[in-house]
N, C-alpha and C positions, 0 to 999 in steps of 0.2 A: 588634630583637625576635627572640627565638629561636622559630622555628616548627617545627624538627625538633631535639629535644633530644638531648643526649649519651646514647648507649647503647652497650654492648659489642656486638660483632658475633656473630651466631649461629655463624659459622665458627670463631671462637676458642673458644667454648664447646664446639663439637663436637670440636675437636682435643683439648681437655682430657678429654673423654669417651673418645676413641679411645686416648690414651696410657695410660689406666688399664687398657685391655683388650688391650694388647700386652705380650708378654714383653720384658724388658730386653735380651735378646740378638737381638731382631728387627732385621734390617738397616736398617730405616727409623726405629727408635726414637729415636736421637740426633738425626736430622734433624727429626723431628716435635717433639721436646722443644725444640730450638733455635727452631723456627718459633713455638711457643707463647710462648717467652721474648720473641721479637721482637714478636709480636702484642700481648702483654700490655704491653710497654713502650710500644708505639704507642698502645694504648688509654689508658694513664696520661697520656701526653703530650697526646692529644686532649682528654681530660677537663680537664686544666689549662688548655688554650687556650680551651675552651668556658666555663670559669668566668670568664676574663677578658672574653670577649665578652658574658657576661651583664651586665657592669658598664658596657658601652659606651653612651654617649649621644651622638647626633649630631643636628644641626639639621634633619634630613630623615628620612623614613621609610626603614627598611631591614629586611631579613629575613635571618636566619642559619639555615643548615641544617647539621647534622652528619651525616657519613657518608652522603652522597647519591649514588645511582647512577643515571645516565641513559644511554640508548642513543642514540648518534649513528651513526657508522660502525661502532662497536663499543661495548661497555659500558664506561663510565668511572666509577670510584669515587673521589669527591673527599672528602677528610677534612673540609673546611669550605668551604661556598659562601656568599657574601654577595651579595645583590642590592640595589641602590638605584635611584633614578630616574636616576642619572648613570653608573653603571658596575656591573660584576660583578667580584667578587674571589674567587679560589681560594686557599686556604691549604693547602699541603702540609706537614703537621706531622711533625716528626722528634724522636725522643727517643733520641739516640745519644751516649753519653758518650765523652770522649777528645778528642784533638787531630785536627781534621778538615781535610782538604785536598781541594778540588774540582779535578779535572783535566779537560783536554780532549784529544781525539784520542789515546786513547779517553776518552770522557766517563765519569768514575768519581768516587766519593766514597771517599777513603782515610782510615781511622781508625787512629791509633796510641795505644795505651794506655800507662799509666805504666810498666808492666813491659816495654815495648818491643814487645809483640805488635802486629802490623799486620793489619788486615782491609780487604778491598776490597768495596764495595757498588756496585750499579747507581746511576747518578747520578740524584738526584731532580730535577735540572734537566731532563733528557730527559722524565721522567714528567710534570712540570708543564707543559712545552711541549706535550705530547700532549693533556693535559686542556684547555688553552687552545684548541688547534686544534679539538678535537672539540666543545667547548662553543660555539665560534664558528660552526661548521657548523650546529649545532642552532638557535642563535639566528637565523642567516640564513634557515634553512628556515621558521622561524615569524615572520619579519619583526620580530624584536626588535633594536632599534638600539643596544644597549648595548655599549660597548667592554669587553673582558675583560682583567683584570690578574691576576697571580699572584705569590705570595711563598712561599718556603720558610721555615717557621717552626720554630725550635728551642725546645722547650718548657721546657728547664731549663738552668741555668748550668753543668751538667756537660759541656756541649758547648763546646769551644773551637775557633773557626773560624780556622785558620792561614792558609788561602788560599781566598777566596770566588770564585764565578763572576763574570765580567765584566759580564754583561747581566741577571742574575737577581737580584731583590730578596731579600735575606736578612734575616729578622727574629728577634729573641728574643721571648719571650712578653711581656715588659714593654714592648716597642716597639709592640705591636699597637695600643693605644689612640691614642698620638700619631700613628702612621702613618695610621690611619683619619681622624683629625681633619684631617690635611694633604692628604688626597686632593682633587684638583681637581674642582670640580663644574661651575660655569657654568650654562648653560640646561638644565633637566630634559629628558631624552630620553624619559621615560615619565611619564604622569600617575600620581597615587596609585592611581587605579582600575586603570590598566594594570599597575602594579606588583603590585597585589593579584591580578590575573588571572595574571600570571607566577608568583607564589608558588603559587597553586592548581595551575597547570599542572605545575610542578616536583614538587610533592607527589604529584600524580596519576601523573606519568610515572616516579616513582622505582621502581626495580626492585631489590628486596632480593636480595643475593647469597646464593643458597641451593644450595650444591654438595652436596646430600644425595641419597642416602646417601653418606657421606664416603669409604668405602672404594672406591667406584666412581670418585669424582672423583680420588683420589690413588693409585689402583691398588694397593690392599692386598688380598692374598688373603683371602677370608672365613674360611678355615680357620685363619688367624693370630689371629682374635679370640677372646679368653677369654670364654666364655659363663657365664651365671649371674646371680643377683640380687645387687646390691651392698648391703652394710650401710651405712646412713648414719652409724652411730656410729664404726666402725673402718675402713670402706672395703674390707673383705674382699669379694671377688666369689665367692659360693658359699654363700649362705644356703640353709637347708633349709626346704621347705614342710611345715608341721605344721598341725593343724586350726585353721582360722580365723586363721592367723598365719604369719609367717616367723621362723625362729630362726637366729641367728648362732652357729656353733660356736666362733668365736674369742673374741668379747666377751660371749657368752651373753645378748645382748639379743633381745627379741622386737619385731617390727614388723608391724602388720596390713597395711599397704599398701605394703610395700617394693617390690613388683613394678612399681608405677606409674612410678617413675623409670627402671627398667630397660626398660620398654616405650618410653619416650621416647628412651632411648639407642639402642635397636634401630633406630628409624626415622631417627635422626640419622646413624648411622654404618654400619648394616648392610644394610638393605633397605627399600624403600618400601611393601611389603605384608607381611602376616603371615598364615599359615595356622595351623590348629590344631596341626599337627605341628611347624611352625616355632616356635610358642610353647612347646610341650613341650620342644623341644631347647634353645632359647636360655635359657629360665628354669629348665631342668633339673627339669622336673616328672615325676611318676610316671605320669600317665595323661592321656587326652584329656578326662576329665571336669573335672579341675583346670583345664586350659587353657580349656575352654568357659566356666567361671565367670569366669575372669580376663578373657577376651575380651569379656565383656558390659559392660566398663568404658565409661562415658559419654565418655571421651576418644577412643574409637575409632569408626569408621564401618564398617559391614558392607556388603559387596557380594557378589553371587553367591549360589548356593544349593548345599546338599549338599556334595559333594567339591570344588566350585569356589568355596566360600566363602573370601573374603579379607577382611582388616581393614586399614584405613588410619588414620593419626593424623588426628584432626579438626583442620581449619584454625582458627586463632584468629580470633575475630570482630572 
């Protein structure tokens, strides 16, 4: 049973917002663009794996979590976690095309493309081992007697494994269902009630990865950010405020609430509070009265008084 469904990560969405507001000649532009490509590919792979897991039927109760983050010695972010009365299983999902070779000493994943290009990645073996170790510590601390297993799971057939690791389980997406059916069970280590309690504990302990505002997390100078309201029709950043509306000088469209998306973008990437003057600057408004009207938006929470007034984005309920 899926108890935490597939969803894209807020971090990936924030990177997409950030790249729109950086000039192409910014020294970090290409790095961020590549990170977006990798994160998007990862999301696509994880979604494909979760679709398979939605089809799984086992003769015992089990729960599946997508993109679950738990704190042990440090924060661990698992692509997929499955808990049962007999075991827990971590799936580290990869969507990497090309010919793949796992190496040791150093532990790396080497990819060769058809054109001969070679890329070197950190080994997912080390990552998976760390997740297993940290989750085991967490289980021990909470007297949860489940053994923990892990598997690196390749989402698509565009990955050709030339040399696999000796001790780590490697799966393709289509192998997931038969692999789960063959997992050894024996005597249950948790009752169904205890398993339900563990499920609820994991959901409550989950800590969403929220590295916002993003420019602080990845050390981008605020002066590098292109300011202005984005047009949802043509993506121009620089709409003009007119009476009761926003006007796009590029595509000539009008939008009444175009500023709302820009307010969200501000809090995602730029700063976690907004003053009246900051609103004027970021949205390129003409005066404080325009900013005052915009800041009365119900998505914002007001704190302080007079010159100390600040606004925050309202947390989702």
